[in-house]
C-alpha positions as CSV (number, residue, x, y, z in Angstrom):
1,T,7.6,19.3,-3.4
2,T,9.0,16.7,-5.7
3,D,6.3,15.3,-8.2
4,F,7.6,11.8,-8.4
5,I,4.7,10.6,-10.7
6,A,5.9,13.2,-13.3
7,L,9.5,12.3,-12.9
8,R,8.6,8.5,-13.4
9,E,7.9,8.9,-17.1
10,G,11.3,10.5,-17.9
11,S,13.2,8.2,-15.8
12,S,16.1,6.4,-17.4
13,F,15.7,3.6,-14.8
14,L,12.2,2.8,-15.9
15,D,11.8,0.5,-19.0
16,E,8.5,-1.4,-19.0
17,S,10.0,-3.9,-21.5
18,D,12.4,-5.0,-18.7
19,N,9.5,-6.1,-16.5
20,V,10.0,-9.8,-16.3
21,C,6.6,-10.4,-14.8
22,A,4.5,-8.8,-17.3
23,G,2.0,-11.2,-18.8
24,A,2.9,-14.0,-16.2
25,Q,-0.8,-14.4,-15.2
26,L,-1.7,-18.0,-15.9
27,A,-5.1,-18.1,-17.9
28,V,-7.2,-20.1,-15.5
29,A,-10.9,-19.5,-16.5
30,N,-13.8,-19.6,-14.1
31,K,-15.9,-22.8,-14.1
32,L,-19.3,-23.9,-13.0
33,C,-18.8,-25.2,-9.5
34,A,-21.0,-28.2,-10.3
35,D,-18.6,-29.1,-13.0
36,L,-15.4,-29.1,-10.9
37,E,-14.1,-32.8,-10.5
38,V,-12.7,-31.7,-7.2
39,P,-14.5,-28.7,-5.7
40,T,-12.0,-26.0,-4.5
41,P,-12.7,-23.7,-1.5
42,Q,-14.0,-20.5,-2.4
43,A,-13.4,-17.1,-0.7
44,G,-15.4,-16.8,2.4
45,G,-17.2,-13.8,3.5
46,N,-18.1,-14.1,7.2
47,V,-15.1,-13.6,9.5
48,T,-17.1,-12.9,12.6
49,K,-15.3,-14.3,15.6
50,G,-16.6,-17.7,16.4
51,Y,-18.4,-18.2,13.1
52,N,-17.8,-21.5,11.4
53,G,-18.8,-22.1,7.8
54,D,-20.3,-25.2,6.3
55,L,-17.8,-26.0,3.5
56,D,-15.6,-29.1,4.2
57,V,-12.1,-28.3,2.7
58,G,-10.8,-31.8,3.7
59,D,-7.1,-31.7,4.7
60,L,-6.3,-28.4,3.4
61,E,-4.6,-26.1,5.9
62,P,-4.0,-22.3,5.6
63,I,-0.8,-20.6,6.4
64,T,-1.0,-19.6,10.1
65,K,2.6,-18.2,10.4
66,S,3.7,-14.9,8.7
67,Y,3.9,-14.9,5.1
68,Q,7.5,-13.6,5.3
69,A,8.5,-16.7,7.4
70,S,6.9,-18.7,4.6
71,N,9.3,-17.2,2.0
72,M,6.5,-15.1,0.4
73,C,6.5,-11.3,-0.5
74,P,3.6,-8.9,-1.2
75,V,3.3,-8.5,-5.0
76,N,0.5,-5.8,-5.0
77,V,-1.6,-3.6,-2.7
78,H,-5.1,-2.5,-3.5
79,W,-8.3,-1.7,-1.6
80,H,-12.0,-1.8,-1.9
81,L,-14.5,0.7,-0.9
82,G,-16.3,-0.8,2.1
83,T,-15.4,-4.2,3.1
84,E,-15.6,-7.5,1.2
85,H,-15.5,-9.4,4.4
86,Y,-18.1,-9.2,7.0
87,S,-17.6,-9.2,10.9
88,Y,-20.7,-8.7,12.9
89,G,-20.4,-5.8,15.2
90,V,-17.1,-4.6,13.7
91,F,-17.8,-4.0,9.9
92,D,-21.3,-4.9,9.0
93,E,-24.7,-3.6,7.8
94,N,-24.9,-1.6,11.1
95,G,-21.7,0.4,10.4
96,D,-21.6,3.9,9.0
97,G,-19.9,6.4,6.7
98,P,-20.4,9.4,4.7
99,H,-22.7,7.5,2.4
100,G,-24.0,4.9,4.8
101,T,-23.2,1.2,4.6
102,A,-24.3,-1.9,2.6
103,E,-27.1,-4.3,3.1
104,R,-26.2,-8.0,3.2
105,P,-25.3,-8.5,-0.5
106,E,-24.4,-11.8,-2.3
107,W,-21.1,-12.5,-0.8
108,A,-19.1,-12.8,-4.0
109,D,-20.7,-9.8,-5.6
110,R,-17.6,-7.5,-5.0
111,D,-14.6,-6.5,-7.1
112,L,-12.5,-3.6,-7.9
113,A,-14.1,-1.1,-10.1
114,A,-12.8,-0.6,-13.7
115,V,-12.1,2.9,-15.1
116,G,-15.4,4.7,-15.4
117,E,-17.4,2.3,-13.3
118,K,-19.4,3.3,-10.3
119,V,-17.7,1.9,-7.2
120,R,-20.1,-0.2,-5.2
121,G,-19.4,0.1,-1.4
122,G,-19.3,-2.8,0.8
123,F,-19.7,-2.9,4.7
124,R,-18.6,-0.2,6.9
125,C,-16.9,0.1,10.4
126,H,-18.6,1.6,13.3
127,H,-16.2,4.5,14.0
128,Y,-17.7,7.2,11.7
129,D,-19.0,10.3,13.6
130,A,-20.4,13.2,11.5
131,E,-19.7,15.5,14.4
132,D,-16.0,14.7,14.8
133,E,-13.9,16.8,12.3
134,K,-11.3,14.1,11.6
135,F,-14.1,12.1,9.8
136,T,-15.3,14.9,7.8
137,K,-12.5,17.4,7.1
138,S,-11.5,17.0,3.4
139,Y,-8.0,15.9,2.4
140,D,-6.0,17.0,-0.6
141,W,-5.1,13.6,-2.1
142,K,-1.9,13.7,-4.1
143,Y,-1.7,10.0,-5.4
144,C,-4.8,8.1,-4.6
145,T,-8.0,8.7,-6.5
146,N,-11.7,8.5,-5.5
147,M,-10.8,8.3,-1.9
148,E,-12.9,10.0,0.8
149,V,-12.2,10.8,4.5
150,G,-14.5,9.0,6.8
151,E,-15.0,6.0,4.4
152,T,-14.1,2.4,5.3
153,Y,-11.7,0.6,3.1
154,E,-10.5,-3.0,2.9
155,V,-7.0,-3.2,2.0
156,H,-5.6,-6.4,0.4
157,W,-1.8,-7.5,0.0
158,P,-1.6,-10.5,-2.3
159,H,1.6,-12.5,-1.5
160,S,3.4,-15.2,-3.4
161,S,6.5,-17.4,-3.1
162,A,6.8,-17.1,-6.9
163,G,6.8,-13.3,-7.0
164,D,10.1,-11.4,-8.1
165,C,10.8,-10.8,-4.4
166,G,13.3,-8.1,-3.6
167,T,13.5,-6.5,-7.1
168,V,12.0,-3.6,-9.0
169,N,9.5,-6.1,-10.4
170,Q,8.1,-7.3,-7.0
171,F,4.9,-5.2,-7.2
172,Q,2.6,-5.8,-10.1
173,T,-0.6,-4.8,-11.7
174,P,-2.5,-6.9,-12.3
175,F,-1.4,-8.8,-9.1
176,Y,-1.8,-12.2,-10.9
177,D,1.5,-11.2,-12.8
178,G,3.2,-10.8,-9.5
179,V,1.8,-14.0,-8.0
180,F,2.8,-16.2,-11.1
181,C,6.0,-14.3,-12.0
182,N,8.4,-17.1,-11.6
183,L,6.0,-20.0,-11.9
184,P,5.8,-21.4,-15.5
185,L,2.6,-23.2,-16.4
186,E,4.2,-26.6,-16.5
187,V,5.6,-26.2,-13.0
188,F,2.1,-24.9,-11.8
189,Q,0.4,-27.9,-13.2
190,A,2.8,-30.3,-11.6
191,I,2.6,-28.8,-8.1
192,A,-1.2,-28.2,-8.3
193,V,-1.7,-32.0,-8.2
194,D,-1.4,-31.5,-4.4
195,P,-3.6,-28.3,-3.8
196,Q,-1.8,-27.9,-0.5
197,N,1.2,-26.7,-2.5
198,I,-0.9,-23.7,-3.7
199,A,-2.5,-22.9,-0.4
200,S,1.2,-23.0,1.2
201,N,2.7,-20.6,-1.4
202,V,0.0,-18.1,-2.3
203,G,-1.9,-15.8,0.3
204,V,-3.6,-12.6,0.8
205,H,-3.6,-10.2,3.8
206,G,-6.9,-8.4,4.4
207,Q,-7.1,-5.4,6.9
208,V,-9.9,-3.0,7.3
209,F,-9.4,0.9,7.9
210,T,-11.6,3.9,8.4
211,V,-9.7,6.9,6.8
212,V,-9.4,10.0,9.1
213,N,-7.8,13.4,8.6
214,D,-5.7,13.3,11.7
215,E,-1.9,13.1,11.6
216,S,-1.8,11.3,15.0
217,Y,-3.1,8.3,13.0
218,F,-0.4,8.5,10.4
219,Y,1.4,5.3,9.4
220,P,4.4,5.6,7.2
221,D,4.4,2.2,5.3
222,M,1.5,0.2,3.9
223,M,3.5,-1.6,1.3
224,R,4.7,-4.6,3.2
225,G,1.5,-6.3,4.3
226,M,-1.0,-5.8,7.1
227,I,0.0,-3.6,10.0
228,V,1.0,-5.6,13.1
229,D,1.0,-3.5,16.2
230,K,-0.1,-4.9,19.5
231,S,-0.3,-1.6,21.2
232,K,-3.1,-0.6,18.7
233,N,-4.6,-4.1,18.5
234,M,-3.8,-4.3,14.9
235,G,-3.0,-7.6,13.1
236,T,-3.3,-9.5,16.4
237,D,-6.7,-11.3,15.9
238,I,-6.6,-13.1,12.6
239,H,-9.1,-15.2,10.8
240,Y,-7.2,-17.9,8.8
241,Y,-8.8,-19.8,6.0
242,T,-8.3,-21.4,2.5
243,G,-10.3,-19.8,-0.1
244,S,-10.0,-18.4,-3.7
245,T,-9.6,-15.0,-5.5
246,T,-12.7,-12.9,-5.5
247,G,-14.6,-10.8,-8.1
248,T,-17.9,-10.1,-9.7
249,S,-17.6,-13.0,-12.1
250,R,-17.6,-15.6,-9.3
251,N,-20.6,-16.6,-7.1
252,N,-22.2,-19.6,-5.6
253,E,-22.7,-21.2,-9.1
254,M,-19.5,-20.0,-10.9
255,C,-16.3,-20.8,-9.1
256,S,-12.8,-19.4,-9.3
257,Q,-10.0,-21.8,-10.1
258,Y,-7.4,-19.6,-8.7
259,A,-7.7,-21.7,-5.5
260,P,-6.9,-22.8,-2.9
261,I,-5.1,-19.9,-1.5
262,T,-4.6,-18.7,2.1
263,W,-6.5,-15.8,3.5
264,Q,-5.4,-14.0,6.6
265,V,-8.0,-11.4,7.5
266,D,-7.6,-9.1,10.6
């Protein structure tokens, strides 16, 4: 077995100084929602089919075709323990996992955990069965950390038309570096006069999985965006909306100014 992680450090092809996207994130601070001259849409939580929120986003329209068809590429892939979004009867407070599920929390009170922090789980799907070995049999994780068979995870793929698409610099951490890689501040300020320009060029895929230890569920590629497979009913019933980036620093009083962006959630 080849240890690609160990080989990475000694690779003559890897030179972090050549990363043209490093530090590209634009410093756009959170702001009190009440102080925003023009309120921006914030990330919604409830994607239950048929649910309509109360926020009026005016004439803003999310991208409803594929991001690839919109000249965008994924610039990062990350996941959350439990779901950030809520879909009644699908992933909600009635779901289950090795450690139960979440109650109805404040919708924005979720984020990636920093090193050393306890990961706070979100909602779970309804698939978990403690009597079925594929949900309980441990797995020897080679590259992922703090993962557990039987748990629910919401995977996010941020996309951008300003990413360094098709190059070794396409995928970035933090993902903001990938989103803004080829978008200087002055250009961003010029196009942001019309918020639709942002919503039409930055988006996130969200898709929810319950991890099982069963090779019959193996899927070979989760880097290019959400899985679209009609035979498995995956990526076929999408909730589209304009929102914002998420995180524990944002809530109903403190707004993200990384908005509006498109969300497509399966």
